[in-house]
C-alpha positions as CSV (number, residue, x, y, z in Angstrom):
1,X,-34.7,-5.9,15.4
2,X,-32.5,-3.0,16.5
3,X,-31.3,-0.5,13.8
4,X,-27.6,-0.3,13.2
5,X,-26.3,3.2,12.4
6,X,-23.1,4.5,10.9
7,X,-21.8,7.3,13.2
8,X,-18.5,7.8,11.5
9,X,-16.4,6.5,8.6
10,X,-12.8,7.4,8.0
11,X,-9.7,6.2,6.3
12,X,-6.0,6.7,5.7
13,X,-4.8,8.1,2.4
14,X,-3.8,5.3,0.1
15,X,0.0,5.1,-0.4
16,X,1.8,3.4,-3.2
17,X,2.3,-0.3,-2.3
18,X,6.0,-0.4,-2.9
19,X,9.2,0.5,-1.0
20,X,9.1,4.1,-2.1
21,X,5.4,4.5,-1.0
22,X,4.9,7.1,1.7
23,X,3.2,4.6,4.1
24,X,5.9,1.9,3.6
25,X,7.6,2.6,6.9
26,X,4.4,1.6,8.8
27,X,3.3,-1.9,9.7
28,X,-0.3,-3.0,9.3
29,X,-0.7,-2.9,13.1
30,X,0.7,0.6,13.3
31,X,-1.5,2.0,10.6
32,X,-4.5,0.2,12.0
33,X,-3.8,1.7,15.4
34,X,-3.7,5.2,14.0
35,X,-7.1,4.8,12.3
36,X,-8.6,3.3,15.5
37,X,-7.2,6.2,17.5
38,X,-8.7,8.7,15.1
39,X,-12.2,7.1,15.5
40,X,-11.8,7.3,19.3
41,X,-10.6,10.9,19.4
42,X,-12.9,12.3,16.7
43,X,-16.0,10.9,18.4
44,X,-15.0,11.5,22.0
45,X,-15.2,7.8,22.9
46,X,-14.1,6.1,26.1
47,X,-11.6,3.4,25.5
48,X,-14.1,0.7,26.3
49,X,-16.9,2.2,24.3
50,X,-17.3,-0.5,21.7
51,X,-18.0,-4.2,22.0
52,X,-15.4,-5.4,19.5
53,X,-13.1,-4.4,16.7
54,X,-13.7,-6.5,13.6
55,X,-10.9,-6.0,11.1
56,X,-10.5,-7.4,7.6
57,X,-7.1,-8.2,6.1
58,X,-6.5,-10.6,3.3
59,X,-2.9,-11.7,3.3
60,X,-2.8,-13.0,6.9
61,X,0.9,-14.0,7.1
62,X,4.0,-12.5,8.7
63,X,3.4,-9.1,10.3
64,X,-0.3,-9.3,9.1
65,X,-0.6,-12.8,10.6
66,X,-2.1,-13.9,13.9
67,X,-5.2,-12.0,15.0
68,X,-4.2,-8.6,13.6
69,X,-7.4,-7.0,14.9
70,X,-6.4,-7.8,18.5
71,X,-2.8,-6.6,17.9
72,X,-4.2,-3.3,16.5
73,X,-6.4,-2.8,19.6
74,X,-3.4,-3.4,21.9
75,X,-1.3,-0.9,19.9
76,X,-4.1,1.7,20.0
77,X,-5.6,3.9,22.7
78,X,-8.5,1.6,23.1
79,X,-8.8,-0.4,26.3
80,X,-7.4,-3.9,26.5
81,X,-10.9,-5.1,27.5
82,X,-11.9,-4.7,23.8
83,X,-11.2,-7.9,21.9
84,X,-10.5,-8.1,18.2
85,X,-11.6,-10.3,15.3
86,X,-9.6,-10.6,12.1
87,X,-11.6,-11.8,9.1
88,X,-10.8,-12.7,5.5
89,X,-13.3,-12.6,2.7
90,X,-10.6,-11.6,0.2
91,X,-11.4,-8.2,-1.4
92,X,-14.6,-7.8,0.6
93,X,-13.0,-8.3,4.0
94,X,-13.5,-4.7,5.0
95,X,-17.1,-4.7,3.9
96,X,-17.8,-8.1,5.6
97,X,-16.3,-6.6,8.8
98,X,-18.8,-3.7,8.6
99,X,-21.7,-6.1,7.7
100,X,-20.9,-8.5,10.5
101,X,-20.7,-5.6,13.0
102,X,-24.0,-4.2,11.8
103,X,-25.7,-7.5,12.1
104,X,-24.3,-8.0,15.6
105,X,-25.8,-4.6,16.6
106,X,-29.1,-5.4,15.0
107,X,-29.2,-8.7,16.8
108,X,-28.5,-7.0,20.2
109,X,-25.0,-8.4,20.7
110,X,-23.5,-5.1,22.0
111,X,-24.2,-1.4,21.5
112,X,-21.3,-0.5,19.1
113,X,-18.4,-1.8,17.1
114,X,-15.5,-0.5,15.1
115,X,-15.2,-2.3,11.8
116,X,-13.0,-2.0,8.8
117,X,-9.7,-3.3,7.6
118,X,-6.1,-2.8,6.4
119,X,-3.7,-4.0,3.8
120,X,0.0,-3.1,3.5
121,X,0.5,-4.5,0.0
122,X,4.0,-3.0,-0.2
123,X,5.1,-4.9,2.9
124,X,3.1,-8.1,2.7
125,X,2.9,-9.4,-0.9
126,X,-0.5,-10.4,-2.2
127,X,-0.6,-14.2,-2.5
128,X,2.4,-14.8,-0.1
129,X,0.1,-16.7,2.3
130,X,-0.6,-19.4,-0.3
131,X,-4.1,-20.4,-1.2
132,X,-5.4,-23.9,-1.7
133,X,-7.4,-22.9,-4.7
134,X,-4.2,-21.7,-6.4
135,X,-1.7,-24.3,-5.2
136,X,-3.6,-27.6,-4.4
137,X,-3.8,-29.4,-7.7
138,X,-6.9,-31.4,-6.7
139,X,-8.8,-28.1,-6.1
140,X,-7.3,-26.1,-9.0
141,X,-8.3,-28.8,-11.4
142,X,-11.8,-29.2,-10.0
143,X,-12.4,-25.4,-10.2
144,X,-10.6,-24.7,-13.4
145,X,-8.5,-22.2,-11.5
146,X,-7.1,-19.2,-13.4
147,X,-5.6,-15.9,-11.9
148,X,-7.9,-13.0,-11.4
149,X,-6.5,-11.1,-14.4
150,X,-7.5,-13.9,-16.7
151,X,-10.9,-13.9,-15.1
152,X,-11.3,-10.2,-15.8
153,X,-10.4,-10.9,-19.4
154,X,-13.0,-13.7,-19.6
155,X,-15.7,-11.3,-18.4
156,X,-14.6,-8.9,-21.2
157,X,-14.8,-11.7,-23.8
158,X,-18.1,-13.2,-22.6
159,X,-19.9,-9.8,-22.4
160,X,-18.3,-8.0,-25.3
161,X,-16.2,-5.3,-23.7
162,X,-13.4,-3.9,-25.8
163,X,-10.1,-2.5,-24.7
164,X,-11.3,1.0,-25.6
165,X,-14.3,0.6,-23.3
166,X,-12.1,-0.5,-20.5
167,X,-9.6,2.3,-21.1
168,X,-12.4,4.9,-21.2
169,X,-13.6,3.8,-17.9
170,X,-10.1,4.0,-16.5
171,X,-9.6,7.5,-17.8
172,X,-12.9,8.6,-16.3
173,X,-12.0,7.1,-12.9
174,X,-8.8,9.1,-12.9
175,X,-10.7,12.3,-13.9
176,X,-13.3,11.8,-11.2
177,X,-10.7,11.1,-8.5
178,X,-8.7,14.2,-9.4
179,X,-11.9,16.3,-9.3
180,X,-13.0,14.8,-6.0
181,X,-9.6,15.7,-4.4
182,X,-9.6,19.1,-5.9
183,X,-13.0,19.9,-4.6
184,X,-12.3,18.5,-1.1
185,X,-14.9,15.7,-1.4
186,X,-12.7,13.4,0.7
187,X,-12.0,15.9,3.5
188,X,-14.5,14.5,5.9
189,X,-13.1,11.0,5.6
190,X,-9.4,11.1,5.0
191,X,-7.1,11.6,8.0
192,X,-3.5,12.7,7.8
193,X,-1.1,10.0,8.8
194,X,1.7,11.4,10.9
195,X,5.0,10.0,12.3
196,X,5.9,9.9,16.0
197,X,7.2,13.4,15.8
198,X,3.9,14.8,14.5
199,X,5.2,15.2,11.0
200,X,2.9,14.3,8.1
201,X,3.8,11.1,6.3
202,X,0.8,11.2,3.9
203,X,-2.3,13.4,3.6
204,X,-3.8,12.4,0.2
205,X,-3.9,9.4,-2.1
206,X,-0.7,9.2,-3.9
207,X,-1.3,6.5,-6.5
208,X,-3.4,8.7,-8.8
209,X,-2.3,9.6,-12.3
210,X,-4.5,12.5,-13.2
211,X,-2.9,13.0,-16.6
212,X,-4.0,9.6,-17.9
213,X,-5.6,9.6,-21.3
214,X,-6.5,7.1,-24.0
215,X,-3.2,7.6,-25.8
216,X,-1.1,6.8,-22.7
217,X,-3.2,3.8,-21.9
218,X,-3.0,2.6,-25.5
219,X,0.8,2.2,-25.2
220,X,0.5,-0.4,-22.4
221,X,0.8,-4.1,-23.1
222,X,-2.0,-6.4,-22.1
223,X,-0.9,-7.7,-18.7
224,X,-2.3,-11.2,-18.8
225,X,-1.8,-12.1,-22.4
226,X,1.4,-14.1,-22.0
227,X,0.3,-16.1,-19.0
228,X,-2.9,-16.8,-20.8
229,X,-1.4,-17.8,-24.2
230,X,2.1,-19.0,-23.4
231,X,3.1,-20.2,-20.0
232,X,1.3,-21.8,-18.2
233,X,-1.5,-21.4,-20.7
234,X,-4.5,-20.4,-18.6
235,X,-6.5,-19.5,-21.7
236,X,-6.8,-23.2,-22.5
237,X,-8.0,-24.0,-19.0
238,X,-10.6,-21.2,-19.3
239,X,-11.8,-22.5,-22.6
240,X,-12.1,-26.0,-21.2
241,X,-14.6,-24.5,-18.8
242,X,-16.2,-22.3,-21.4
243,X,-15.9,-24.1,-24.7
244,X,-18.2,-21.6,-26.5
245,X,-15.3,-19.1,-26.3
246,X,-13.1,-19.3,-29.4
247,X,-10.4,-17.3,-27.6
248,X,-9.9,-15.0,-24.6
249,X,-9.7,-11.3,-25.5
250,X,-7.0,-9.8,-23.3
251,X,-7.9,-6.2,-22.6
252,X,-6.6,-5.5,-19.1
253,X,-3.4,-3.9,-18.1
254,X,-2.0,-1.8,-15.2
255,X,-3.9,1.3,-16.3
256,X,-7.4,-0.2,-16.3
257,X,-6.9,-2.5,-13.3
258,X,-6.9,-1.6,-9.6
259,X,-3.7,-0.3,-8.1
260,X,-1.5,-2.0,-5.5
261,X,-1.5,0.3,-2.5
262,X,-1.3,0.5,1.3
263,X,-4.2,1.7,3.4
264,X,-6.7,1.3,6.3
265,X,-10.3,2.3,7.0
266,X,-12.8,2.1,9.8
267,X,-16.5,2.5,10.3
268,X,-18.1,3.3,13.7
269,X,-21.4,1.4,14.0
270,X,-23.8,1.5,16.9
271,X,-27.4,1.5,18.0
272,X,-29.5,4.5,19.0
273,X,-28.6,4.3,22.6
274,X,-24.9,4.3,21.8
275,X,-25.3,7.6,19.9
276,X,-27.3,9.2,22.7
277,X,-24.7,8.1,25.3
278,X,-21.9,9.9,23.5
279,X,-23.9,12.7,22.0
280,X,-23.4,11.5,18.4
281,X,-25.8,11.9,15.5
282,X,-26.2,8.9,13.2
283,X,-25.2,9.6,9.6
284,X,-26.8,6.6,8.0
285,X,-28.7,3.4,8.7
286,X,-27.3,0.1,7.4
287,X,-30.4,-1.1,5.7
288,X,-29.3,-4.4,4.2
289,X,-26.3,-6.7,3.8
290,X,-25.7,-9.7,1.6
291,X,-23.1,-12.2,0.3
292,X,-23.1,-14.9,-2.3
293,X,-20.9,-17.6,-3.9
294,X,-20.4,-17.5,-7.7
295,X,-18.5,-19.4,-10.5
296,X,-14.9,-19.6,-9.3
297,X,-13.3,-19.5,-12.7
298,X,-14.8,-16.3,-14.1
299,X,-14.7,-15.4,-10.4
300,X,-15.3,-11.7,-10.5
301,X,-19.0,-11.5,-11.6
302,X,-20.2,-11.5,-7.9
303,X,-21.5,-7.9,-7.8
304,X,-24.4,-8.7,-10.2
305,X,-25.9,-11.7,-8.4
306,X,-25.3,-10.3,-4.9
307,X,-27.0,-7.1,-6.0
308,X,-30.0,-9.1,-7.3
309,X,-30.0,-11.0,-4.1
310,X,-29.9,-8.0,-1.7
311,X,-32.6,-6.2,-3.6
312,X,-34.9,-9.3,-3.8
313,X,-34.4,-10.2,-0.2
314,X,-35.5,-6.7,0.9
315,X,-38.2,-5.9,-1.6
316,X,-36.3,-3.3,-3.5
317,X,-35.5,-2.7,-7.1
318,X,-32.4,-1.2,-8.8
319,X,-34.4,2.1,-9.3
320,X,-34.6,2.5,-5.5
321,X,-30.8,3.0,-5.4
322,X,-29.6,6.6,-5.8
323,X,-25.8,6.0,-6.0
324,X,-23.5,3.0,-6.5
325,X,-20.0,2.1,-5.4
326,X,-18.7,-0.9,-7.4
327,X,-15.1,-1.7,-6.6
328,X,-12.9,-1.2,-9.7
329,X,-10.9,-4.4,-9.3
330,X,-10.8,-4.4,-13.1
331,X,-12.6,-2.3,-15.6
332,X,-14.7,-5.2,-16.9
333,X,-16.2,-5.8,-13.4
334,X,-17.8,-2.3,-13.4
335,X,-18.7,-2.5,-17.1
336,X,-20.6,-5.8,-16.4
337,X,-22.4,-4.3,-13.5
338,X,-23.5,-1.3,-15.5
339,X,-24.6,-3.5,-18.4
340,X,-26.5,-6.0,-16.2
341,X,-28.6,-3.4,-14.5
342,X,-28.6,-0.7,-17.3
343,X,-27.3,1.7,-14.7
344,X,-26.4,5.3,-15.7
345,X,-22.5,5.4,-15.4
346,X,-22.9,8.9,-13.9
347,X,-24.3,7.2,-10.8
348,X,-21.5,4.7,-10.4
349,X,-18.2,5.5,-8.6
350,X,-18.9,9.2,-8.7
351,X,-15.6,10.1,-7.2
352,X,-13.4,7.6,-9.0
353,X,-12.4,4.2,-7.7
354,X,-9.6,1.7,-7.2
355,X,-8.3,2.1,-10.8
356,X,-7.4,5.6,-9.9
357,X,-6.7,5.5,-6.2
358,X,-5.8,1.9,-5.5
359,X,-7.3,-1.2,-3.9
360,X,-5.8,-2.0,-0.4
361,X,-7.5,-5.4,-0.3
362,X,-8.6,-5.7,3.3
363,X,-9.6,-2.1,3.6
364,X,-11.4,-1.4,0.4
365,X,-14.8,-2.6,1.4
366,X,-14.9,-0.2,4.3
367,X,-13.4,2.6,2.1
368,X,-16.2,2.4,-0.4
369,X,-18.9,2.4,2.2
370,X,-17.4,5.6,3.6
371,X,-17.0,7.1,0.2
372,X,-20.7,6.2,-0.6
373,X,-21.9,7.9,2.6
374,X,-19.9,11.1,1.9
375,X,-21.3,11.3,-1.6
376,X,-24.9,10.7,-0.5
377,X,-24.5,13.6,1.9
378,X,-22.8,15.9,-0.6
379,X,-25.3,15.2,-3.4
380,X,-28.3,15.2,-1.0
381,X,-29.3,11.6,-2.0
382,X,-30.9,9.0,0.2
383,X,-30.0,5.4,-0.6
384,X,-26.7,3.9,-1.8
385,X,-25.4,0.4,-2.6
386,X,-21.8,-0.7,-2.3
387,X,-20.5,-4.0,-3.8
388,X,-17.3,-5.9,-4.6
389,X,-16.3,-8.8,-6.6
390,X,-14.3,-11.4,-4.6
391,X,-11.5,-13.9,-5.4
392,X,-12.5,-17.5,-5.9
393,X,-16.0,-16.5,-6.9
394,X,-18.0,-14.5,-4.3
395,X,-19.8,-11.2,-4.0
396,X,-20.8,-8.9,-1.2
397,X,-23.0,-5.9,-0.9
398,X,-24.3,-3.3,1.6
399,X,-27.2,-0.9,1.3
400,X,-27.1,2.2,3.4
401,X,-29.8,4.9,3.9
402,X,-29.1,8.4,5.1
403,X,-30.7,9.4,8.4
């Protein structure tokens, strides 16, 4: 089987996902095109250099509807001969795009792909596309559906995580993100987003709150307590599924959950011949990919079984992994991963995560792969694993190895 290499990984800064966010004036297609153009220009590619653009986006409605990937290609400097594939695996859409592209290259279906994703959460509201698991009573009843925030609190209850533990993780995420930006650790990956006049719209992640401390987080109200206990009473649904739980401990709030932001990211993946043709040096080899389905009620535990699966399938152990990126959808997701594998927290999300910098749904999977690669290079480490929890109960993972 042909090796699939990462030749480049870049992203936009993450803008606040609301009308006063710096990226709010851009559509998903426009931001995607800017990122695609950056990949083309930075690597000296011909417009027809890649086989396909595989692009993740979660809320595929309105201006993010249709085949957004193809629209982005047509809006970019890539040739119209390049098709586009829009995919949706919820929060892992960007990672699944990368994994799919890598496996296409490994199987010989083309020399190279651009893969990644986008989400403009300030323009296209999360959930505005409707989802059968949330709105079809026959399915919601069968799956004991609860919103993700309730699921995160179920994890905390089931595995004994306190609010202080979640808040401490959030404070550390903010500290690490601020340090990473101060030390220029994202310089290789983050591109400036400019308007049509060449003026900078956004050059760095703007969601961060570097002054966050335990005291400031302690003043925040648990975000999902009312929907769990009062209307419509999701706690009762959860306890029907998990009768051993006497109650749900609501520990999550805006400060220890991922931020709503806008952003896009891309990864350039190709075989050896592609690199030789364009004079590019591979930065990493995509060593393994995996996905899995999990309990749809607790929903967000996927990083644990998918990591077990990817390691077992490829004859590896957790000790073979030098660094981890575990998407900070909610604090309890990362706490559970660390607990399950007894992983040193110093090796997980070294440069902060989505609690500090935000989680642009369709882009995040590609973002954390790029962040992992940058940190492997900076720290002179060899093997990294990136993983995400996924709505409705799934998990995805990618293992990369520096070349």
